[in-house]
C-alpha positions as CSV (number, residue, x, y, z in Angstrom):
1,M,85.9,25.5,85.3
2,R,89.1,25.8,87.4
3,L,88.8,29.6,87.3
4,F,85.2,29.4,88.6
5,L,86.2,27.1,91.5
6,L,89.1,29.4,92.3
7,A,86.9,32.4,92.4
8,A,84.3,30.6,94.5
9,A,87.0,29.5,96.9
10,L,88.2,33.1,97.3
11,M,84.7,34.5,97.8
12,L,83.7,32.0,100.4
13,P,85.8,33.5,103.3
14,L,84.7,37.0,102.3
15,A,81.1,36.0,102.4
16,A,81.6,34.4,105.9
17,H,83.3,37.5,107.2
18,A,80.5,39.7,105.8
19,Q,77.9,37.5,107.6
20,D,79.8,37.8,110.8
21,Q,80.0,41.6,110.4
22,F,76.2,41.8,109.8
23,E,75.5,39.8,113.0
24,A,77.9,42.1,114.9
25,D,76.0,45.1,113.6
26,D,72.7,43.6,114.7
27,I,74.0,43.1,118.2
28,S,75.5,46.5,118.4
29,E,72.4,48.3,117.3
30,A,70.9,48.1,120.8
31,A,74.0,49.9,122.1
32,A,74.0,52.5,119.2
33,P,72.1,55.2,121.0
34,A,74.6,55.1,123.9
35,K,77.5,55.3,121.4
36,A,75.9,58.2,119.6
37,Q,75.6,60.2,122.7
38,A,79.2,59.4,123.9
39,R,80.7,60.2,120.5
40,P,81.6,63.9,119.9
41,A,80.0,65.6,116.9
42,Q,82.2,65.3,113.8
43,P,82.8,68.5,111.8
44,V,80.8,68.8,108.7
45,A,82.7,68.8,105.4
46,K,83.2,72.3,103.9
47,A,81.1,73.2,101.0
48,A,82.7,73.9,97.6
49,H,81.8,77.6,97.9
50,A,83.3,78.1,101.3
51,A,85.5,81.1,102.1
52,P,89.2,80.9,101.2
53,A,91.4,79.4,103.9
54,S,94.1,82.0,103.9
55,R,94.6,85.6,103.1
56,T,96.7,84.8,100.1
57,A,93.9,82.8,98.6
58,A,91.5,85.6,99.3
59,K,93.8,88.1,97.7
60,A,94.2,85.9,94.6
61,K,90.5,85.5,94.3
62,K,90.0,89.3,94.6
63,A,92.7,89.9,92.0
64,R,91.0,87.5,89.5
65,K,87.8,89.4,89.9
66,A,89.4,92.9,89.5
67,R,91.4,92.2,86.3
68,V,92.4,95.4,84.5
69,R,91.0,95.6,81.0
70,R,93.3,96.8,78.3
71,P,92.2,100.2,76.9
72,Q,90.4,100.2,73.6
73,T,92.3,101.1,70.5
74,E,91.2,104.1,68.3
75,A,89.6,101.7,65.8
76,Q,87.6,100.0,68.5
77,K,86.4,103.3,69.8
78,A,85.4,104.4,66.3
79,N,83.5,101.1,65.8
80,A,81.6,101.5,69.1
81,A,80.7,105.1,68.1
82,R,79.4,103.9,64.7
83,M,77.4,101.1,66.3
84,K,75.8,103.5,68.7
85,Q,75.0,106.0,66.0
86,C,73.6,103.2,63.7
87,G,71.6,101.8,66.7
88,E,69.9,105.2,67.2
89,Q,69.2,105.5,63.5
90,W,67.8,101.9,63.5
91,K,65.4,102.7,66.4
92,A,64.2,105.9,64.7
93,A,63.7,104.1,61.3
94,K,61.9,101.2,63.0
95,A,59.6,103.6,64.9
96,A,58.9,105.6,61.7
97,G,58.3,102.3,59.7
98,T,60.9,103.1,57.0
99,V,62.8,99.8,57.5
100,P,62.1,97.2,54.8
101,P,59.9,94.4,56.1
102,N,62.6,91.6,55.7
103,Q,65.5,93.7,57.0
104,E,66.9,92.8,60.4
105,W,69.5,94.6,62.6
106,P,72.5,92.8,61.2
107,Q,71.7,93.8,57.6
108,Y,70.9,97.4,58.7
109,W,74.2,97.5,60.7
110,S,76.2,96.3,57.8
111,A,74.8,99.0,55.4
112,C,74.9,101.7,58.0
113,N,78.5,100.9,59.0
114,K,79.6,101.0,55.3
115,R,77.8,104.3,54.9
116,L,79.4,105.9,58.0
117,K,82.9,104.5,57.1
118,S,82.7,106.0,53.6
119,G,81.7,109.4,55.1
120,A,78.5,109.7,53.1
């Protein structure tokens, strides 16, 4: 009970101040158009996608975009070549209708990759 009374006592001056503020706002609304014309325009906040502020920031952004990729290893190059070759075979087999009805690309790729790695 004491806590409630304490809280109410603290809120009372705030409520009175807020009421005074609202009354002051009502009175000043009539003068608002004059204030709006006299007040200079405020700058609009910059958007999140705005241009970088300095040259170093622009250079850093450009460097992030132009990251140099590490060259592929021989194994990665061989894998890419096998995948391309198996893809061409898959398209030809699919067009000819020689692919089993339940076989999808991953299963075909696995079998083709094993076949090409073994050299058969």
